[in-house]
N, C-alpha and C positions, 0 to 999 in steps of 0.2 A: 143411412149412415153405417159404415163398416166398423169392424171391431177396433181398428186403430183410431178412428175418429172419436168413437165413444170414450176410449181411454184418454185421448187428448182433452176432450170436454170435461171429463170427470176430475182429472187431476190438475190440469193447467188452465181450464176455463176458456180455451181457444176453440172456435168452431171449425177452423180450417188450418191446414198445414201451410208452412211457408214453402217456397219453391224448393223442390228436390227432396224434402224431408220424407214425403210419403213414398216416393220412388225408391229411396234407400231402404226404408222399412220393408217394402214389398220384396225387394231383391234379397234381403236377408231372410225373410219369411219363406222364400223358396229354397233356402239352404245354400245360397251362393256366397262365397267369399266376396266381399265388397269393399272398394275403396271410395269413400265419399269425400269429395273436395268441395268445401263450402267456405266462403269468406268469413272473417271474424264477425261475430254477431249474427251468423246465419242460422243458429239453432242446432248445432251439431249434436249436443247431448240428448236432445229430444228423440233423435232417431233410435239410439239403442235403448233409451229408457222406455219409450212407448212399445217397442217390439218386445222387450223382455217382460213387460207387464201383461202382454197378451198371451204368454206361454207359461207353462209350469217350469219351475226351476229357477236358477240364479244366473245373473249376468256377471261375468268377471270384467272389470273395467281397469285397464292398465294405463297409468299416467305417471309421468316423472315428477309432477309438482305436488308436493304435500299440501300446500295452501289451497290449491285448486281441488284436490281430493276432499279436503275437509269442508270446503265451501259447498261442493255438490252433495255430499252426504247430509250436511245441515239442511240444504234446500229440499232434498227428498224427504227427510224426516218431517219437515214443516208440512208437507203434503200427505203425511201419514203413510209414507212408503218406507218399508224397512230397508235400511242401508247401513253399511259400516265400512271401515277402512283398516288396512294393515300397512304399516310403513316403518322404516328404520327409526329406532328410538323407542319403540314399544318393548315392553318386557316379554320374555318367552311365555309367561303365564297369560298375559293379555292376548298374545297372538294365538295361543293354544285355545283359549276360550272362544275367540272370534271364529276360528276355523271349525271348531266343534259345532257352533251355532249355525255356521254356513252349511256344514255337512248335513245337519239335521233339518235344513229347510227353513230356518228362522229369519233369513234375509232374502231380499230380491236382488240386491246389488252389493257386490264386494269389490271395493276399490283397493288397488294395491300397486306398489311400485314394482318395476320390472325385476329389481334385485331379489324380491321375495319369491319369484317363481321357481328359482333353482334350489331352494332350501328343501331338505328332506321332509321337514315338518309340513310344508305346504303340499308337496307332491303326494305324500301319503294320503292326506285328506282329500285332495283334488279327485283322486280315483273314486271317491265315495260321494262326490257332489253331483247333483243333477244340474249340470251347466247347460244353459240354452243358448249362450252367445259369449264370444270373447270380443270385447270392444277395446280397440287400441287407440287411445286419444294421443294427440300430438305425434302421429305416426311418422312424420318426417324425421323424427329422432333416430329411426332405424337405419337411415341411409348415410353412408360416409360422404355422399355428395351433398347432403343437407347442411344447413347452417348451424344446426344444433345437435350434431351426432352424439349419441350416448351408447357406448358399447353394450350396456346391459340390455338394450332393446333387441340385440341380435339373438338373445336367448329365448325370446318369446315363442318362436316357432317350435321349440323343443317340446312345449307342453301339448302340442297337437298330437303327439304320439300317445299321450295318455287319454286324450278325449278326441279321437280322430273324426268323429261325425259332427262336431260342433263348428258352425261357421265363424269366420272372423269378419268383424266390421272395423276397418281402419279409417280413421278420420284425421283430417288436417285442414288448416286454412292457408297454408303456405307451402307449395311444392312446385318446383320447376319440372319440366317434362322428364328429365333424367331421374329425378327423385321419385316421381310417380311410378316409373318402371321398377325402380329399385325397391320400393316399399312392397310391391306385389311379389317380387322375387324373394325377398328376405323373409316374408311372412308365409311363403310357400302356398300362394293362392293356387287352388286347383285349376282355375281358368282366369285369364285376365278379365277384370270387371271393374271399370271405373265409371262412376257417376259423378258428374261435375256440374257445378253452377258457375256461370261466368263470374269472375272476380270483379266485374265492373260494379261500381257503386254510383249509380246515376244521381243520387242526391248529395254526393260528397264532392266538393270542389277542392282540387289540389292546387296549392299556391306555393311558390318559392319567392321569398323576399330577400334580395341581396342588400345588406345594410351593414354599416359599420357601428350602428348604435342599436343593438338588439333590444335593449331595455325600452328605448323610446318606441320602437316598432311594436313591442308587446303591449305597451300602454295604449297605442292607437287601436290595436285589435280589440283589447278589452273594452275600450270605449265605444267602438263602432259595431261590434257584434254582441248582441245581448245573449244571455243564457249561460248554462253550465259549461265548464271547460276543464281541460287537462293540459298542463304545460310539462313537457318532458325535458329533463336535463340529465347529464351523465354522473354528476357527483352529488353526494349527500349534502355537503356544505352549501352547494349552490341552491338546493331546494329551499332552504330556509332564507337565504339571501334574497332570492327572487320573490318569495312569498311576502317578505317584509317590504320589499320595494313596491309590490302591487298594493299592499295595505296602506303604505305611505301616501299613495295617490288615490285613496278612497275606494279601492276594490276589495271585495270580500275574498280572502285567499288563505290557504293553509298549506303546509308542506308534509311530505310523506316519504319515508324510505325504510329499508329493511332494518336499520339500526335502532329504530324506535321500539318501545315496549309494546307488547301485544295489546294491552289495554289502550294505549295511546293510538295505535294504528286503527283499532276497531272503532274508537270514538271518532277519529278524523274521517274514516270511511263512511261511518253512519251519518255524520253531519253533512258530508258532501252528497251522499245518496238522497238525503232528505232536504236538500237545497238550503241548508243552514249556512253552508259554505259554497260559494259560487265557483271558485277556481282552485283546483288542486295542483300544486307544483310538486313533481315527483320524479324519482328515478324509475327505471323500468320495473321496479318491484310493484308498482301500482297498476292494476288493470286486470290481472288474471282472475277470472271468475266473476268479475264485476260486469253487470249487464244493465247499465243505466241508459235508458233509451234516449233521453233528451239532451245529450251532450252536443252542443252547437258548434264548438270549435276545439281542435286539438293542435297545439303548437309544439314544435320541436325546436328548442334553443340550440341544441348541438346536433351535428350530423350523426345518424345511427351507423352501426357497423355494416348493416345489410339492408337491402330493400325488403327482405322478408320481415325483419323486425319493424321497419318503418310502416309497411303496409298493415301489419297487425295492430300496431299502436295507433296509427292514424285512423284505422277502421273502427275505433271505439267511438268515433263521432257519428251522429245521425242514425243510430240504430232504430229510431222510430220512423225512418224513411222520409223524414223532413230534411230540408236543406241544412247542410253543415259544411264546415270548412276545415281542411287539414293544411296547416301552414308550416313550412320549413324556413327558419331564419338562417341566412347563410352569408358568409363573406370569405374572401380569398384566403385568409389565415386559417380557416377551418380545414382547407385542403392539406396544409402542412401537419395540422394536428391529427387528421385522419391517417395520414401516411405514417406518422410516428407510432400509431397503434400496431403496426406490423411488428416492430421490434418489441413492443410491450407484450403483445399477445403471443409471441413466439420467442421466449427467452432462449439463450444458448443452452445446449444440452448439458454442459458442465454445471450451469446454475440449476437446472431441473434436478440433476443428481444430488447436488448439494442440498436442495430443499427436501428431497426424499430422505437423505441421511439425517438432516436436522429434525425431520418429523418423527423418525423412530426414536431419536434422543429425547425429544420433547415429551413423548409418552413413556419414556424409559422402557422401551420394548426391545428385548434382545433379538439379535439376528436369528432367523429360523422360527420365530414365534409370531403369534398375532393373527393367524388366519381366521377370518370371521369376527374378529374383535371390533367393537365400536367405541369410539372415544369422543367426548365433548371437545369441540375445537374452537378456540378463540384466535382468529387470524391476526388480530391486532397484537395480542400478547405474544403469539408465536413470532411474528415478524420483528417485534421489538427485542425479544430475548435473543434471537439468532442474527440480528442485524441484517435481515433480508428485506429488500424493498417490498412493500405490500402488493404492488402490482405483479412483481416477479413471483412472489409467493402464490398469488391467486392463479396466475396463468400456468405456473409450473404444476400446480395441483390439477388443473384441468387436463394437462398433457398426461400426467400420471393416471388420471381417471380414464382417459381415452385408451391408454395402453393397458387398462384393466389391472393395475396394481392396487388401486384404492377406489372407494366410492366417496363422494363428498355430497352430503345432502344440503338442501336449502335449510334456512333457519326453521327449526321445528315449531317453536312456540307452543309446545304441548302443555295444556293445563294439567294441574294435579289430578290424579285419579285414585279412587278407592273402591275396594270390593270387600264386603263383609264375608269373612272366611268361616264364620259360625252360622248355624241355622238360627231361625228366629227364636225358637224355644230356648236354645242355649244362650242366645244374646240376652233374653229376658232374665235368665238366671244370673248372668254376669252383672247385669244392671242392679239386681237386688243385692248381690254380694259386694258390689263396688259402687256405692252411692255417689262417690265423687265424680264418676263418669256418666251417671244417669242423665243429667240435664243435657250434657253435650251430645250424647248418643241420640237423645230425643230430637235435639235441634237438627242433627244431620238427617235423621229419618224424615222429619217434616220438610226439609229443604230439597231432598232429592228422591227419585224413585229408581227402581231397577238395581239397587245396591247389592242385592243378594244373587243376582244372575249374571252381571257383567261389570267390568270396570267402568265406573261412572265419573265423568269429568266434574270436578268441584272447584269452587272458588274460596280460598281461605279468607279473602277480603270480604266476600259476601257473608260468610259465616261469622266473621268478627263483628261486622256491623249489626247483624241480627242479635248477637250475644252481647253487644256493647262492651267488647273487650278489644285489646290490641291483637293484631294478626299473629304475633309471635306466640301468644297464648294458644291460639287455635292449632298452630303448627306443632306445638309441644304435645297437645292432647292427641293429635293424629300420630305422632311418632311413638308415644307411649302405647296407644292401642295397637300399633303395628308390632311393637316388641312383644306385646302380650298375645299376639296371633289372633286378635279379634278382627282386625282388618288387614288388608294388603294395601299399603299407602305408597303411591309413586309420586314424589314431589314434581312440580312443574319444571320444565326445561325451556330455554329459549335460545339455545345455541345450535349451530350446525353440528353434524357428526362426521368424523372420518371413520370409514369402515375399511379394514384391510381385507381385500378380496383374496389375497394370498399372503403367506408368511413373509415377514420382513426379510429382504435380501441385503447382502452386503453391497456397498456402493459399486464395487467392481463387477458385480454380477447383474446390475440393473441394466437392462437393454431397452433403449429407446429406438424404435423402428424409424431409421432415417428416411426411408422412402415414403412412409406414411406421413412423417413430419413435414417433409418437403411438399408433398401433394396437398396437405391440408393448408399449408402456408400459401401455396399458389392459388388454391380455391378462395382463401380469405382475401388475397390481393385482387382477385377477379371480382369479388363481391364489393370490395371498396371502390373499384373502378366503376361499377354499376351505380353506386350511390353518387359518386362524383359526376357521372354523366347526367343523372337525374337532376342534380343541383345546378349544374352548369348550363344545361341546354336552354336555348332561348328560341327554339324554332319548332319543337315537336310537342304535341299535346302530352301533358303529364300522365293522364290516364292511359294513353296509348303506350307510353314507356313502361308503366307498371304491368299492364296486361300482357304485353309482348314478353316481358321478363318471365312471366308465369306461363308462357307457352300459348297464349291465345293468338290465333291467326287473324290478321287483318282487322283489328278492332277499330271501331269508329272513334273519331275525335269526340271529346266530351262536350265541347262548346262552352265550358264554364270554368276551366282552369285559367291561370294567369296568361298562359300562352294563347289559348283560344280567344280569350277576351281581347287581347291586343290585336288579334286578327280581325275580330268583329269591329274594331274601331275604324277599319279601313272603309266601312260602308258597303262591304260586299257580304253576300250571304256565304255561309260555310260551304255550300255546294259550289258557288261561283269561284270562290278562292281556291278550293281543291282542284277544280277543273283547270284553271289557269296555271296553277303551280305545277300540276302533273305534266301538262303539255310543254311548259317552259323547261322543266327538268329533263324531259326526254330529248328535246331538241339540242340543248347545250351540252348534255352529257355525250351525245354522239359527236358534236363538233362545236367548239366555242364560236360564238357569234357576236357581231357588233350589236349595239342596242337597236339601231334602226333596222337591222336584219331580223331581229326577234320580232319587232313591231310589224314589219311587212309580212312575215310568215305566219303571224297569229290571226286566228279567226275571231278573236275577242276584241271588244272595244278598246281603243288605245288608252283611254283614261283609266279603265279598270286594270289593264295589263301593267301600266306604269306603277300603279299602287302596289301591286303584288311584287314587282321587281324591286321597288324601293324597300319593301318589307324584307325581302330576301337579302338585300345588301345590308340593311340594318342588323339583321340577325346572322350575318356572316355565312349564309348558305351559298352565296355566289360571290365571285371576285372578278377583277379584271386582270388580264395578262399584260405583257409589255406592248402588245399591239392594240390594247384597249378593247380586246374581245372579252366577252363575259363567259366564264366557265363555272361549272358546278363544283363547289368546295366540299368534298366528302370529308 
């Protein structure tokens, strides 16, 4: 058993690695910059975690998702591995303390968002850290060709100048061939080095159901396929409606979206993880960082914007490698809805400029000020106050983010944190001199550890229950102790942040790069076309469509999607069907033929040949011309 396997057994309890994990670890251990392509649920995080635990020093993990960051830190700490995170919304004092601890070797993993890399505070400490690896999660975000481009990712390569001998491990589950090349280029790989696992999920059956009654179709699925499930929808209101609909017909269901309170989301997620709830109806806010192995089916009620998003969300089914289903419910009206998203996602430039101007007024920020400033942001309040449609607001902000005028974080849901600013001896003296605070301070010290060395997350609600008082009383005690400089108290937040990456500009000086805007719009349209092709096809294996989209050459048919199963009903083996189809296609592509001519020229039994030809007609792969000759319908 090598050193990497020993670490895997010690901390995760697994005796063997999954496909490609050990190869990626070995590549990084040889000092090579490495891009690891692994499907959702393939165990990407294990690669950098195991490697870093095998070496002295700390691993920097760069990820754009605060929720995912927190989730991974929590899971590492459960395994008694020292990990922490830095992200927008933390106070300077908190960041300073974390970075000092990282510099002094008190952590093995430091998670941070890409925006933090360029701060002077971080770069000064970085020079003094013993870094063994830079891990870039969701690395497709660095590519302007990718579906989730984030400009802040372009700054990652700059830190290589400060720590030039440290290898980079880039990881992603969704990258087309052009994005694969772009990732390596933008991260300044010393040599091209891609390790990839086929995106094929042999246990996952892809199905598209064309139906005018999606609710009825969903009930059929829930009835016929047992086990845990996720149902994805696009709107928050719809999550509750569909969950109530499922419950009405006797199914255990709940709903989830980013607008719920942190406590509510955590409780719902825990209930679903522990099989107290069978079906979770959710927006795409649900799933990141969740690794529930026994999800038997994933249904999309609405068409996704991209095949990348669909592949990742559908891929949450069957992570235990047992049979699972990914079902897309579709009807012709969905095509019009999808097309309308182009106008929604790419508002006119004048509306983007108006949103930027309103944003500065909302924060009462003067022109020429604000660089580096962070503000709590309530998109609903903003949209209502300035009478800007909420979709226009959101997508205008996304454009402003891509143009590097602002950063917009996901919802923070930061718990309250405290740090005792006085030493233990001085605290004891304070308690003796201020008896009214003594019981409360003792309660806090009994409830939490590490309060003198780092900012510690606390729950006012938990303290209130233990003290048998109202939560407001606890908050007042904390505020008073903060005023007396006994503690540093940072109240909880659950709103996103707007961060000005440069000073506010006057509206006339705001420049939106038209060429970039048009190119991004064209790429978005191309992705929508790929989604529609996937939903509309009636003749090509679903798995093949997905695998070819991600650059896999000549993938095999899966034999289990709805298309393959319809072929199987012909009474032909997959092998026979493919041979007859390929021969027929070659012949009539060269020259249209009458049916009897095709039969005469074929070496296959007439009965089997006719079945394939009927199937091709039914699925509009072939047609007849005016002379009754059959031609291939590309």
